[in-house]
N, C-alpha and C positions, 0 to 999 in steps of 0.2 A: 283467838282461833276463830277456825270458819268451820263453814256447815258443809263446804261444797271441798273436793282434791282433786286436782287435775297430776300435778308433780310430788314428788316427795319433798317432805320438810325435811331442814337439814338435820336434825336430829333423827328422823326415821331412817333417812340414808345410811346415818353413821353407825346405828343398832343394824343395820343389813349388810355394810362393810364389817362391822366386827365377829359378824357370824364367821362359823368354820365354810372354808372357801373351796374344799378339795372333796364334797360327797354332791349327790344330787342335789337338787329341789324340785320343788312346787309351787307355783304361782298362781296363785287364784286371782283373777280378775272378774270386777264388776265394774259395767259399764250401761251409762247412761247419758245418753245423744241428744244432743241441744237438735231444738226444730230445726233451725238453719246453720252450717258450721259457719264460724266465727274463722277467718284468715286476714294474718296482717295485711294490711295496706302494702299493694305491689305484688304480693305475691301470686304465683300462676292460677292458683286456684280461685283466687278470691274473685267476688262477684261471680260465679259461676251460677248461683240460685244452688249447690248441693246442701242435701240434710244433711243433718251431722253422721248418721247409718254410712252415708253415700262416701263422708269425706272420712269414716274408718275403715269403711271399703277400700278405699287407696289408700292408707295408711298400711295394710295388711297387705296389700299388692305392693306395695314399695319396699317394707319391710317385711315380708316374707323371705327373702331369699337369704337374708342376712341372720333372720332367727334360726334358719336350716343351717344356713353353713355351719354356725358355733355348736349344732348339734339339738336343737333346740324340737321341739313338738308340741302340738295338742293331745294332749291325754283323755278330756273331757269338753265335752260342747253343750249348754243349752241354754233356750229362752226362758226369763224369767214370767214364772205365773203369776205364786203371790207370795207372799210372809206367812208364816204359821205361826214359829215364836219370833218377837222382834218388834220395832216401831211400827204399826199399821201402817205411817205414812213412806215408809223404808219400799223402793221400788227400783228396780231395776229394769235395763232393757236386757241385755244379756249378759253371760258368764261363758266362762272358761278356764281350766288350767292348765297352763304351758309348762310341759318340763326342761329344765336344763342338766346337760352332765353335772355341773357346776357349777357357782356362782363367776368363777371365771367368766365362764361363755355368755353368762347376763353382762357384765361388764365389758366382754370383747362386741358385744352387739352393742350395748349404748356409746361405745365409743368410736364405733365408724362411723365416719365421714357420710357416707351415703345415708347411713339410719339415722343421722341427727338431721338430716332432710326430710327424711319420712316423717320423723315425730312430729313435724310444723301438724302434718294433717290428723294426728290422735287429739293435738290438743284442740285445733278448729273444731274437733268430731266432739269432744266431751263438755258435756253438762256438769259432771260428778262420777268418780271414780273410785275403785279401792282395788291394791295390788297388793297381797298378802302372801308373805312366801312361810312355807313351811316343809319339815323333813318328811320323804315321801314315806310311808308307813306300806304294810302288808294288808295288800286286800284281802278277802276272805270274808268269810260267816262272821257274826258275833258283830259287836262295838267295839 
């Protein structure tokens, strides 16, 4: 078992694939950036001295058009401040919720050849992350 997560485990991805594919989904993203991005040797961005945050910005720039093409949109974004309930040592730099019209759109995005080139920036950028699928509920008063 690992304490950090960049990519989904086989079991988690299979569980994701087994859920309904024809309904909207929200994906909670929690991000902890590396101090310095770690690109594979020979990658065009290797050796540029980018921070993890800068590498993630590149990921957003290069994957954003694909994300939007499949119908994705960011419905919430925030910068981490503190943990109220949970491990005191838990920390994130940023978080956001991405909405997709359905999980098929998510699969279309991650299978796209240009996305697969762009995701190298995400991997280089992150020291740790969480990606959690939710079924959207109704916003409004109450809990």
